[in-house]
Structures are given as structure tokens and as C-alpha cells.
C-alpha positions as CSV (number, residue, x, y, z in Angstrom):
1,M,7.4,11.3,-23.7
2,R,5.0,11.4,-20.9
3,F,2.6,9.0,-19.4
4,V,-0.9,9.7,-20.5
5,G,-3.1,6.9,-19.1
6,V,-4.1,3.4,-18.7
7,S,-6.4,1.6,-21.2
8,L,-8.4,-1.4,-20.2
9,D,-10.2,-3.7,-22.8
10,C,-13.6,-4.7,-22.1
11,A,-17.1,-5.8,-23.5
12,D,-19.0,-2.8,-22.3
13,S,-17.0,0.6,-21.8
14,D,-20.0,2.4,-20.5
15,E,-20.5,-0.2,-17.7
16,L,-16.8,-0.2,-16.9
17,A,-16.7,3.7,-16.8
18,A,-19.5,3.8,-14.5
19,F,-17.9,1.3,-12.2
20,Y,-14.7,3.4,-12.0
21,V,-16.4,6.6,-11.6
22,G,-18.2,5.1,-8.7
23,L,-15.2,3.6,-7.1
24,L,-12.7,6.4,-7.7
25,G,-14.8,9.5,-8.0
26,G,-13.4,11.5,-10.9
27,R,-15.4,12.4,-14.0
28,L,-16.5,10.8,-17.2
29,L,-14.6,12.7,-20.0
30,W,-16.4,10.8,-22.8
31,S,-18.4,7.9,-23.9
32,E,-18.5,6.8,-27.4
33,E,-19.4,3.7,-29.1
34,R,-15.9,2.1,-29.0
35,S,-14.5,3.9,-25.7
36,A,-15.2,5.9,-22.6
37,A,-12.6,7.7,-20.4
38,V,-12.6,8.5,-16.7
39,Q,-10.4,11.2,-15.3
40,V,-9.3,10.9,-11.7
41,P,-6.6,12.7,-10.0
42,G,-3.3,11.6,-11.4
43,L,-4.7,9.2,-14.0
44,L,-6.8,8.9,-17.0
45,L,-8.6,5.5,-17.5
46,V,-9.6,4.8,-21.1
47,L,-12.0,2.0,-21.3
48,Q,-12.0,0.3,-24.8
49,R,-14.7,-1.8,-26.2
50,V,-13.2,-4.9,-27.8
51,P,-15.2,-7.4,-30.0
52,D,-15.1,-10.9,-28.4
53,Y,-13.5,-9.7,-25.2
54,Q,-12.2,-12.3,-22.9
55,P,-11.4,-11.5,-19.3
56,P,-8.1,-12.2,-17.8
57,V,-7.5,-15.1,-15.6
58,W,-6.3,-14.6,-12.0
59,P,-3.8,-15.8,-11.0
60,G,-1.8,-16.7,-14.1
61,T,-2.3,-14.4,-17.0
62,S,0.5,-11.8,-17.4
63,I,-1.4,-8.6,-17.0
64,V,-1.2,-5.0,-15.9
65,H,-3.4,-4.3,-12.7
66,L,-4.3,-1.1,-10.9
67,D,-3.0,-0.7,-7.4
68,L,-5.3,1.5,-5.1
69,S,-4.5,2.8,-1.8
70,A,-7.2,2.6,0.7
71,G,-5.9,4.7,3.6
72,E,-5.7,2.7,6.9
73,K,-8.6,0.1,6.5
74,L,-9.3,-2.4,3.8
75,A,-12.8,-3.5,4.7
76,E,-14.9,-0.5,4.0
77,P,-13.2,0.2,0.4
78,E,-13.6,-3.6,-0.4
79,Q,-17.3,-3.4,0.5
80,R,-17.8,-0.4,-1.6
81,A,-16.1,-1.9,-4.6
82,L,-18.0,-5.0,-4.2
83,S,-21.3,-3.0,-4.0
84,L,-20.4,-1.3,-7.4
85,G,-20.1,-4.6,-9.1
86,A,-16.6,-6.0,-8.2
87,T,-16.1,-9.6,-7.1
88,R,-13.3,-10.9,-4.9
89,A,-10.6,-12.8,-6.5
90,E,-9.1,-16.1,-5.3
91,P,-6.6,-16.8,-4.1
92,Q,-5.7,-13.8,-1.8
93,P,-2.0,-13.6,-1.9
94,D,-1.2,-11.4,1.1
95,P,-3.4,-10.1,3.8
96,R,-2.2,-6.5,3.4
97,W,-4.0,-6.5,-0.1
98,R,-7.5,-7.4,-1.4
99,V,-7.5,-8.5,-4.9
100,L,-10.8,-7.8,-6.6
101,L,-12.0,-8.1,-10.3
102,D,-13.9,-5.2,-11.9
103,P,-17.0,-5.8,-13.9
104,A,-14.8,-6.7,-17.0
105,G,-12.9,-9.1,-15.0
106,H,-9.5,-7.0,-14.7
107,P,-7.8,-7.6,-11.3
108,F,-7.1,-4.6,-9.2
109,C,-5.8,-4.3,-5.6
110,I,-6.9,-2.3,-2.6
111,T,-4.0,-2.0,0.0
112,T,-3.3,0.0,3.1
113,L,0.3,0.3,1.8
114,A,1.4,3.5,-0.3
115,P,4.7,5.2,-0.8
116,P,5.3,8.2,1.5
117,P,4.2,11.5,-0.3
118,E,7.7,12.9,-0.3
119,L,8.8,9.9,-2.4
120,L,6.1,10.5,-4.9
121,E,6.9,14.2,-4.9
122,S,10.6,13.6,-5.5
123,A,9.7,11.2,-8.3
124,Y,8.0,14.0,-10.1
125,G,10.7,16.7,-9.4
126,R,8.6,18.7,-7.0
């Protein structure tokens, strides 16, 4: 098997796709009645429209969330995400991370921390 992507449930797949294209760049691969997909380097995000969608609760709900590296600074990427429709989650558990909620309510983290490139390359056998 091989990892293909991450699927996120939501009420409006077009809205969530537009948010992630704006935040991460990449490109919209498709947009259909029940789903949309955004391709970014190293990841495919599939946004799935779910009837009666209820956003997760932060903190508390056992969920998967995205961790995004921001380089050396947090403020600018955080402001960009907020301008695209994200909201700041509370509480903020660690000053090295910013926990935000995408327009569908999924938490995602922006951090200055990232594994060194050589560690990632060795994980992929390069």
C-alpha cells in the first residue's frame, strides 16, 4: 500500500477547497457535487461534502489534524490563514504552534518546527 491523501469532511467542499488552495497554493484537481480535491506538493487533500456535517470540537474530539511548517515566523502565515477564513482556536497549547480552524472547523497547526530535510529524505528511501 501507499499513502494517497487526506480526506476532510465538510458541509461545503468548494469553500474548503478554495481555502486550502489559497493557504497552501497547489491546484484544484476536481470539484464535483460531493467532493473536491486540492493537490499540493507531497499531499492530496480530498474535501468531502457530508450531509448534516458537524465540525469537530477543539480541544477534546479525537481527530486528525494537519501540521504545517511556516518557516521561521508564525505571525505572517497565521495572518494569511485568518484573512482566508480561518479562525484562531482556543486554548493555544504551546507558543511554538498556532492552532487555527479552517472554514469547516477542522483544526490545523502552523509551526516553525519541522523535521530536518535529511530525515524526511531517509524516510522515503532517497
